[in-house]
Phi, psi and omega in degrees: 000141180286152171250144175242112176265104201282353175277352171246153179298145174234122186255134170248113184255133181239106174293129183218183170280168186293339184252013187279158167236155181220152177234129179245133178242138183236138175225116176258130184208166177247168178100212185282140181300328184272008180303135175281122183247153175227132180087155181229148177284330183227144171222119186236138179238140179214165181246146184295141170232126183054042175062033173204158178231130181236127175252139172247123194241355190301314184296326178291316184291324186296337179302339186258007178253129177236134176253113178238138180217120177237020185109339176262133185271112182236161185264134179254003183293150178222177177257150171234129171244126179229149177217146180224154174226148177219155181203144174243015179101326180247326177230171180185185180182188181182171179198163177222147182206162177240153178209155173266137182245136182230153178274050181250189182201167172241164174273165180306318182288351176282347179083184182284155180048058182298143187253323182053069194270358185291163183285305178282116186276062174204155185273331184278141178257004171231134180251125173261121186228153176296141180306125175071034177243158178293148175246124182242124182234125178279128180241128173275109188265091177263352171199171182306132186227140177247128178248121183242133175261132184236149173228120182054038176085356180253136179287125180246346181198138181227138176230130179261127177254117185266130179296139179221149176272007177278135182299328181293343183256006183292321174244120179243132181265118178261142177217164179285069190292332179285348175239048188280099180295326180296318178297317179301315181297318180297321179295319179291317181297333180287345179271131183301139175062028176231155179204160174255128178297161176305144185295337189294111173063011180263122179252093181246195184299330181298317181296327177294322181296319189258353189300321184294343179261007181300123184252150176243356177201158180229131177251127177249113185249109177240103179063032179089351175268120188250131171249137183244131177238125178272150179241128176238114177271133181250125179260109182251116186264336189262315186254164177268110180291149177239137176261122176253132179243132184219160175275118188268191182302332185268001182078021182243159177281131180226140180266146176215124184265138172247113192265337191257203190302140174232148180232125179259135179220164180235128176248127183243158171215156187206166169241157181208163174209161177265121183268153173276113184253009181277129176227120180055042174079008179217171179212160178266134178290352177271353180277153184260116176282312175276113183253128182261136174215166182053043178276126181229165179214144176239130178269144180234152176235137168254119186248142176240136187283327199086186189275121178240156176286163181300331181297343180279358176306321181294323179295317179291329173299314182291326174298314181296328181274351185286145176261349182231113184222142178226161177224143171275115187219122180052041176082003180241154172260111189239141177287142178225163175241131177282117182274335181294109185267356177227152182221117175268112183293131183256148179231155180294333179290314184276325190246357181061266178266128189262117174231131177254140173248123183237132175262129179230158178231135175298139191277008178226152177300148177295319176281132178288105178235030178285118182235000000 
């Protein structure tokens, strides 16, 4: 089945006679692929040029994809059913097809109608994660898939992903759920007068509980084709690491950790006018002639990654190109905007140790002015 990555154009080409016209109908829907549908959201008609008709549908389809993230990893993929008919008055034809749609894209060098067919919907084959934090990996489940966690070459945990024709199951996020530190922390926090210390460099009872399940690699087996992802845990003792989650090239949620120094700042803007403060021929020196109103502020963070390998250049490229980004900050999952509009790719030859500095802005005013 074809994939449509809607941030890149997707062309449907219909070879016809030189005098033909064609009509294309589109239906975007959720649920089971075999669902009987009635009615279409779009109906487009065009006339042949050079004995062919080409429709580009990505912008229309993308209107029906929403990326929401509140800390829970969910799938935004949907189904598309399209059918076309053409006729030149004497002959004609038609066809119908289904496709999975993702909020992904291809690069220019990927060519037209990019597919992004790999199982793990991320470009990096090594994951750098905060010590003792959950690892979330998006898997495109087009057939039964087995995900195995290994430590020193031995399998310590296995999860089977069963193929389903339901759109909600097309992308499944696997995590080291049997060693779920977040669940452990929530259980402890629920007990009166107890707390879990910050994960950074703290070796408490939680690490004892989960240590035996500590994995250093993940094997993804789909029909005998195996993808291997390495895990590198980073222990940061001085700074507070931040986890940024973004919609990547494949239209999936991906985590990226910033381990080093961060700087918080506030940018404000305001409107003002000069008020008349004279009353009965006099005024109070305590009155304000310049009056400020509609003062708002946006907070910004400057984040530093710490040392990453050169292979992570692609991940930072996709972060910079992403339109949907969130950060875990003070116990909340908050939307942010990446302000860094340029990215200088770093290499170990030129830069030795690779550290990226990214400026982000919280996507909402600091003052609650939602009306």
